[in-house]
matplotlib code that plots the C-alpha trace (Angstrom):
import matplotlib.pyplot as plt

x = [31.4, 32.6, 31.3, 27.8, 27.8, 27.8, 30.9, 28.9, 27.1, 29.3, 32.3, 35.0, 37.6, 40.6, 42.9, 44.8, 45.9, 49.6, 52.2, 55.4, 58.9, 61.1, 63.8, 63.9, 64.6, 66.1, 68.3, 67.2, 68.0, 65.3, 62.1, 60.0, 61.6, 62.7, 60.5, 59.3, 57.7, 54.4, 54.9, 51.9, 53.5, 53.4, 50.6, 48.4, 44.6, 42.7, 39.5, 37.3, 33.9, 31.4, 32.8, 36.5, 38.7, 39.8, 43.5, 44.6, 47.6, 47.7, 50.7, 54.2, 57.0, 60.7, 62.7, 62.7, 59.0, 59.6, 58.6, 55.7, 57.2, 54.1, 50.4, 50.1, 46.7, 45.7, 43.1, 40.7, 41.1, 40.3, 37.3, 36.0, 36.4, 34.5, 31.7, 31.5, 31.1, 28.3, 26.5, 27.3, 28.6, 31.6, 31.6, 28.1, 28.3, 28.9, 28.7, 28.2, 30.8, 31.0, 28.4, 30.3, 29.7, 32.7, 33.3, 34.6, 36.9, 38.0, 38.7, 41.4, 39.6, 39.4, 37.8, 40.5, 39.0, 41.9, 40.4, 37.0, 35.8]
y = [147.1, 145.1, 147.6, 147.4, 143.7, 143.7, 141.5, 138.4, 138.3, 140.5, 139.1, 141.8, 140.9, 142.9, 141.2, 141.5, 139.1, 139.7, 141.0, 142.8, 141.4, 142.0, 143.5, 146.6, 146.7, 149.3, 152.3, 154.7, 157.6, 156.2, 156.9, 155.5, 152.0, 151.9, 149.9, 146.5, 144.0, 142.0, 138.9, 136.4, 133.8, 135.6, 138.1, 139.2, 138.9, 140.1, 138.6, 139.6, 138.7, 136.4, 133.2, 134.0, 133.1, 136.5, 137.3, 134.2, 134.4, 131.7, 130.9, 132.1, 133.2, 132.9, 135.8, 137.6, 137.4, 135.7, 132.0, 130.5, 128.2, 127.1, 126.7, 127.9, 129.2, 128.9, 131.5, 128.6, 127.8, 131.3, 131.3, 128.0, 129.3, 132.5, 130.6, 128.2, 131.2, 132.5, 129.1, 128.2, 124.7, 125.6, 122.1, 122.5, 126.2, 126.5, 129.1, 128.6, 129.8, 129.0, 126.2, 124.5, 124.6, 125.6, 125.7, 129.0, 127.0, 124.7, 121.2, 122.4, 124.5, 123.4, 125.2, 126.3, 125.1, 126.7, 130.1, 129.3, 130.3]
z = [-3.0, 0.0, 2.5, 0.9, 0.6, -3.2, -3.7, -2.6, -5.9, -8.1, -10.0, -10.7, -13.3, -14.5, -17.0, -20.2, -22.9, -22.3, -19.9, -20.8, -21.1, -18.0, -20.2, -22.3, -26.0, -28.3, -27.7, -25.0, -27.3, -29.8, -27.9, -30.8, -30.5, -26.8, -24.4, -23.4, -25.8, -25.5, -23.4, -23.7, -21.4, -18.1, -17.3, -14.5, -13.9, -10.8, -9.7, -6.7, -5.2, -6.8, -5.4, -5.6, -2.7, -1.1, -0.8, -2.8, -5.2, -7.8, -10.0, -10.0, -12.3, -12.1, -10.5, -13.9, -14.4, -17.7, -17.3, -15.3, -12.7, -10.7, -11.4, -15.0, -16.1, -19.7, -21.0, -21.5, -17.8, -16.8, -19.1, -17.7, -14.1, -14.9, -16.6, -13.7, -11.3, -13.6, -13.5, -17.1, -17.9, -20.1, -21.6, -23.0, -23.9, -27.7, -30.4, -34.1, -36.5, -40.2, -39.7, -36.9, -33.1, -31.0, -27.3, -25.9, -23.7, -26.5, -25.2, -22.9, -20.3, -16.7, -13.8, -11.4, -8.1, -6.0, -6.9, -5.6, -2.1]

ax = plt.figure().add_subplot(projection="3d")
ax.plot(x, y, z, "-o")
ax.set_aspect("equal")
plt.show()
């Protein structure tokens, strides 16, 4: 995409809603229960193109990858940033659910300007 100039106006996002704990659980002999658990407090997202600063790393965890130690990002912040890049005002964008209007970014979302080129 970069070679063909498509990243200038294409936003590429890879993300998940959780990471994995840095430690294993269970007995190694029990393959059904051995492994790492969901960890929603430290996870990875990759963004490229479409107004994102190239080569930038944002946020940091402790040496174990368990706790966020610098520049935490809430999912609402990520949503607000994506919507900003798409030209949508996240504070005005609402959806109706059970007769009430809700903001996708709730009242907590903030655009992460450090990610923008």
